[in-house]
C-alpha positions in Angstrom: 16.0 21.4 -25.3 19.6 21.8 -25.6 22.4 19.7 -23.9 24.1 20.5 -20.8 28.0 19.6 -21.1 28.2 17.6 -17.9 31.2 16.3 -18.3 33.5 18.6 -16.6 31.2 19.0 -13.6 31.5 14.7 -13.8 35.0 15.0 -13.7 35.3 17.4 -11.0 33.0 15.4 -8.7 35.5 12.4 -9.0 38.6 14.0 -8.8 37.2 15.7 -5.4 35.8 12.1 -4.4 40.1 11.2 -4.7 41.0 14.0 -3.1 39.2 13.0 -0.1 40.8 10.4 0.3 44.6 11.7 0.0 46.6 10.2 3.1 48.1 13.5 3.1 44.8 14.9 4.3 43.4 11.9 6.2 46.5 10.5 7.9 47.8 13.0 10.3 45.2 13.2 12.2 45.3 9.7 13.2 49.1 9.8 14.6 49.5 7.5 17.7 51.6 8.6 20.9 55.4 7.6 20.6 56.7 4.7 22.3 59.2 4.2 24.5 61.2 1.6 22.4 61.6 1.2 18.3 58.6 2.2 16.0 58.2 -0.4 13.0 56.3 0.8 9.8 54.4 -1.7 7.9 52.0 -2.2 5.2 50.5 -3.4 2.2 47.7 -1.9 -0.3 47.9 0.7 -3.3 47.9 3.2 -0.8 50.6 2.2 1.2 53.4 3.9 -0.3 51.5 7.4 0.0 50.4 6.4 3.9 54.1 5.8 4.4 55.4 8.8 2.7 53.0 11.0 4.6 53.5 9.2 8.0 57.0 9.2 7.7 57.0 13.1 7.1 55.1 14.0 10.2 57.0 11.4 12.5 59.5 13.1 14.7 61.0 10.3 16.0 63.1 7.5 14.9 61.4 4.8 12.8 62.2 1.9 10.3 59.8 0.0 8.1 58.9 -1.8 4.9 55.5 -1.5 3.0 54.5 -3.2 -0.4 52.4 -1.1 -2.9 51.4 -1.9 -6.4 53.5 -1.7 -9.6 53.6 1.8 -10.5 52.2 3.3 -6.9 55.5 3.8 -5.2 56.7 7.0 -3.7 60.0 8.4 -2.5 60.5 7.6 1.5 63.7 8.1 3.5 64.0 5.9 6.3 60.7 3.0 5.4 61.6 0.9 2.1 58.8 0.8 -0.4 58.6 -2.8 -2.5 56.2 -3.1 -5.3 54.6 -6.2 -6.5 51.9 -7.5 -8.9 47.9 -7.0 -8.4 45.3 -8.3 -8.8 47.1 -11.9 -9.0 50.2 -12.0 -6.7 54.1 -12.6 -7.6 57.2 -13.6 -6.3 58.1 -10.0 -5.4 54.9 -10.1 -2.8 56.0 -13.4 -1.4 59.5 -12.2 -0.7 58.4 -8.6 0.7 55.6 -10.6 2.9 58.2 -12.6 4.2 60.6 -9.4 5.0 57.6 -7.8 6.9 56.7 -11.0 8.9 60.5 -10.8 9.8 60.4 -7.3 10.8 57.3 -7.3 13.5 59.3 -10.7 15.4 61.0 -10.6 18.4 59.6 -6.8 19.5 59.0 -6.1 22.9 55.8 -4.3 25.1 57.8 -0.8 24.4 57.7 -1.2 20.4 54.9 0.5 18.4 54.2 -1.5 15.3 52.2 1.0 12.6 50.1 -1.2 10.1 49.3 0.7 7.4 46.7 -1.0 5.2 44.7 -0.5 2.1 43.1 -1.7 -0.9 44.5 -4.1 -3.2 47.0 -5.3 -0.2 44.8 -9.0 -0.1 47.0 -9.9 -3.2 50.5 -7.6 -2.5 50.4 -9.3 1.1 50.8 -12.8 0.0 52.3 -15.6 2.4 50.6 -19.2 1.4 49.7 -21.2 4.1 51.9 -24.3 5.3 51.5 -26.9 2.3 50.6 -24.4 -0.3 52.9 -22.9 -3.1 52.4 -19.3 -4.4 51.3 -20.9 -7.7 48.6 -22.2 -5.9 47.4 -19.1 -4.6 47.5 -17.4 -8.0 45.4 -19.8 -9.5 42.5 -19.9 -7.0 42.9 -15.9 -6.9 42.7 -15.5 -10.9 39.9 -17.9 -10.6 37.7 -15.7 -7.8 38.2 -12.7 -9.9 36.2 -13.6 -12.7 34.0 -16.1 -10.9 31.5 -13.3 -9.8 32.0 -13.7 -6.2 32.1 -10.8 -4.1 34.8 -9.2 -2.3 33.6 -10.3 1.1 33.7 -13.9 -0.5 36.8 -13.6 -2.3 38.5 -12.4 0.8 37.1 -15.1 3.3 38.6 -17.9 1.0 41.9 -15.7 0.7 42.0 -15.4 4.7 41.6 -19.1 5.2 44.9 -19.8 2.7 47.4 -17.6 4.0 49.8 -17.6 6.9 49.6 -13.8 7.1 45.9 -12.6 6.8 43.1 -13.2 8.9 45.0 -11.3 12.0 48.1 -13.4 11.8 50.4 -10.7 10.9 48.4 -8.7 13.8 49.3 -11.8 16.1 52.9 -11.9 15.0 53.7 -8.4 16.1 52.6 -9.0 20.2 53.5 -8.0 22.6 54.2 -5.1 20.8 51.6 -1.7 20.8 49.8 -2.5 17.0 47.8 0.7 15.4 46.5 -0.3 12.4 45.3 2.7 10.0 43.3 1.4 7.4 41.7 3.1 4.0 38.5 1.4 3.2 37.9 0.4 -0.3 35.1 -2.9 0.6 31.3 -2.3 1.0 30.6 -1.6 4.8 33.9 -0.7 5.7 34.3 -3.9 7.3 38.1 -4.1 8.7 38.1 -8.1 7.8 37.9 -7.4 4.3 40.2 -4.7 4.0 43.5 -6.1 2.4 41.7 -9.4 4.1 42.4 -8.4 7.7 46.0 -9.2 8.2 45.6 -7.3 11.5 42.2 -7.7 12.9 40.5 -11.0 14.4 38.7 -13.0 11.8 35.3 -14.8 12.5 34.6 -17.0 9.7 35.9 -20.5 9.2 37.2 -22.7 7.2 34.3 -23.9 6.0 32.7 -21.0 5.5 35.4 -20.7 2.8 35.3 -24.2 1.1 31.7 -23.2 0.8 32.5 -20.3 -1.3 34.7 -22.4 -3.6 32.4 -24.7 -4.0 29.3 -22.3 -4.7 31.3 -20.7 -7.5 32.7 -24.1 -9.1 36.3 -23.3 -8.2 38.8 -26.1 -8.5 41.0 -25.4 -6.0 44.6 -27.4 -5.6 44.3 -30.8 -3.9 46.5 -28.8 -1.2 44.0 -26.7 -0.8 41.1 -28.4 -0.4 43.0 -30.5 2.3 44.2 -27.2 4.2 40.3 -26.1 4.5 38.9 -29.5 5.2 41.0 -30.2 7.6 40.6 -26.4 9.6 43.9 -26.3 9.6 43.7 -23.2 7.5 41.9 -21.7 10.2 42.5 -17.8 11.1 43.2 -15.6 14.1 39.7 -15.5 16.1 38.0 -12.4 18.2 39.1 -12.9 21.8 42.6 -13.9 20.9 44.7 -12.2 23.6 47.3 -11.5 20.7 45.2 -9.1 19.3 43.5 -7.7 22.9 44.2 -3.6 23.5 45.3 -3.6 19.2 44.4 -0.2 17.9 41.9 -0.1 14.4 41.5 3.5 13.1 39.7 3.6 9.4 40.9 7.2 8.5 39.1 7.2 4.9 36.2 5.4 3.4 33.9 6.2 0.6 31.5 7.5 1.8 33.5 10.5 3.0 34.6 10.9 -0.9 30.8 10.6 -1.9 30.3 13.5 0.2 33.2 15.4 -1.1 31.8 15.1 -4.5 28.5 16.1 -3.1 29.7 19.3 -2.1 31.0 19.9 -5.7 27.4 19.3 -7.1 25.7 21.3 -4.9 28.4 24.2 -5.5 26.6 23.9 -9.4 23.4 24.6 -7.9 22.2 20.9 -8.2 20.2 18.6 -5.5 22.7 15.6 -4.6 21.5 12.0 -3.4 24.1 9.4 -2.3 22.1 6.2 -3.1 24.8 4.3 -0.7 28.3 3.7 -0.6 28.1 0.1 -0.5 25.8 -1.4 -3.7 26.9 -4.6 -4.7 26.0 -7.2 -7.2 26.7 -7.8 -10.9 28.0 -4.7 -12.6 25.6 -5.3 -15.3 22.6 -5.7 -13.6 23.3 -2.3 -11.4 23.8 -0.6 -14.5 19.9 -1.7 -15.7 18.7 -0.9 -11.9 20.0 2.6 -11.9 18.7 3.1 -15.0 15.4 2.7 -14.2 15.6 5.0 -11.4 17.0 7.8 -14.1 14.0 7.0 -16.2 11.5 7.5 -13.3 13.3 10.7 -12.2 13.5 11.8 -15.7 9.7 11.0 -16.6 7.7 11.3 -13.3 9.9 13.0 -11.0 10.3 10.2 -8.2 11.9 9.6 -6.0 13.9 12.6 -6.7 13.1 15.8 -8.9 15.2 16.6 -11.3 17.8 18.4 -12.0 19.6 16.4 -9.8 22.8 14.3 -9.2 22.8 10.6 -8.3 26.0 9.5 -6.2 27.0 5.5 -5.0 29.7 3.5 -4.2 30.8 0.1 -3.8 32.3 -2.8 -5.4 30.4 -4.6 -8.0 31.5 -8.0 -9.8 31.6 -9.1 -13.1 31.4 -12.8 -14.4 34.1 -12.8 -17.1 32.6 -14.5 -20.3 33.9 -12.8 -23.2 37.6 -11.9 -24.4 37.3 -7.9 -24.4 39.4 -5.2 -22.2 37.1 -4.2 -19.5 36.5 -3.7 -15.5 33.6 -3.2 -13.2 32.9 0.3 -14.0 32.9 0.5 -17.7 30.9 -2.5 -17.6 28.1 -1.0 -15.3 28.5 2.1 -17.4 27.9 0.7 -20.9 24.8 -1.3 -19.1 23.6 2.2 -18.0 24.1 3.3 -21.6 22.4 0.7 -23.4 19.3 0.8 -20.9 18.8 4.3 -20.9 18.6 4.1 -24.8 20.4 7.5 -25.5 17.8 9.2 -22.8 18.2 12.9 -23.4 19.6 15.0 -20.5 21.4 12.3 -18.6 25.4 12.1 -18.2 27.3 9.4 -16.3 30.9 8.7 -14.9 31.9 5.3 -13.5 35.4 5.2 -12.0 37.7 3.3 -9.9 39.0 5.7 -7.1 42.7 3.9 -7.7 43.0 5.1 -11.3 42.9 1.3 -12.3 39.4 -0.4 -13.5 39.8 -3.8 -14.3 43.8 -4.7 -15.5 44.4 -1.3 -17.4 45.4 1.7 -16.5 42.1 3.6 -17.1 40.1 4.7 -14.5 36.6 4.8 -16.1 34.8 6.7 -18.5 32.0 8.8 -19.1 28.6 8.3 -20.8 26.7 11.5 -22.7 23.1 11.2 -24.3 24.9 10.7 -27.7 27.5 7.9 -26.7 25.2 5.1 -28.3 24.9 6.9 -31.4 28.3 7.9 -31.4 28.9 4.1 -31.2 26.9 3.1 -34.0 28.2 5.7 -36.4 31.7 4.1 -35.7 30.4 0.7 -36.5 30.3 -0.6 -32.8 27.5 -2.7 -31.3 27.1 -1.6 -27.7 25.2 -5.0 -27.0 28.1 -6.5 -28.6 30.5 -4.8 -26.4 28.6 -5.6 -23.3 28.3 -9.2 -24.3 32.3 -9.4 -25.1 33.0 -7.9 -21.6 34.7 -5.1 -23.7 34.1 -1.9 -21.9 37.4 0.0 -22.4 37.1 -1.1 -26.3 34.1 0.4 -26.5 34.6 3.8 -24.6 38.5 4.2 -25.9 37.2 3.9 -29.4 35.2 7.1 -28.4 37.9 9.0 -26.4 35.5 8.4 -23.7 37.9 6.8 -21.3 38.8 8.4 -17.9 42.7 8.4 -17.0 43.9 10.0 -14.1 47.3 7.5 -13.7 48.0 6.2 -9.7 46.0 8.2 -7.5 48.0 6.9 -4.5 44.8 6.0 -2.6 41.9 3.4 -3.0 38.3 3.7 -1.7 36.8 1.8 -4.4 34.3 2.7 -6.9 32.4 6.3 -7.9 29.5 6.4 -9.9 27.6 9.9 -10.8 24.8 10.4 -12.7 23.8 13.9 -13.9 19.4 14.1 -14.8 18.9 17.1 -16.5 15.8 16.2 -18.3 13.0 17.6 -16.6 10.0 15.6 -15.2 6.8 14.9 -17.8 3.6 14.0 -17.3 3.0 10.4 -17.3 0.8 9.2 -20.2 
């Protein structure tokens, strides 16, 4: 059977997923009514600068504001100031920008309107350590969480309880002004408390929950951080708090919508498409093995789906970092998938982060083909060694199979697509 090159289709699906989450497409329908008083725009996240630009272009009345985004994700605005800071480990620029955002919303009246533009990445960009903690404390804990294997929900629970801005605190500071939060979700199940650690929404989790997570993953916080959690002094704003009563929360884009946009592209190419879920979690390499098992069942027995078909999924996996290679969640998943498939014919895949950055590099992800492992071996690259070293980027870059998009100006989490062209065979 001659192999069909599915790389163009995979890239078209990925591009469609990103396009569906662009602020220019999803933000304008959610503009609120103008207030009697002032309009203040604040925000944080990888998409916040583009969200600010789109909001500014569609807002007829006066406004002012400040949003903080990741370095390289800035967009030109006339009335809203854009500040760039570090992600995924916070820096001084993020700290100073957060202090200024807090000042902007203090002293407002009932006639004023605050628009909060929140997207993925805001947890590290919007940084304000709780009283008694330093930026160094937050940086150390953040870095430890990122390599611990903790889920995004667990990481953000800890972040909320070591912050003076997250966990509803920024929203409470806006009171009594009207508050409208526009969210682009990058988290499993689209939980608002986990998008940028929920700076404008109430938080039902507790300091005890955060402490249990730290202990579960063997993270050693500073003495001040542990004291903050054990004493309960880091408690966040809870549901029912009068300062957040009446706040308007709108999720304007989410991973499911992007998967549906990609599915339309696949169907247009004549392929039946199945969305496995928009919130798959767990270790990246373990998910790779699991999906490889499904792919093999499809290819060999036509179960649970008949080939040819496309399997789509989203969500945020984790990597427990053990090696010293260059990698990210998506390339770790893809390399594990490839090893488990062992060059199975008729199977192509793409995995990438919709913000254009998988891990710590400006590489969105990579593509996998039936000959990927063979080409690696021909170059003297052992795929299993690369996986053990967490060196997904090094592996796929050497093959010329990296996917590079540049800053996409949005973020709806990870995207995974597997095209199965192999025809079902009778079981032996």
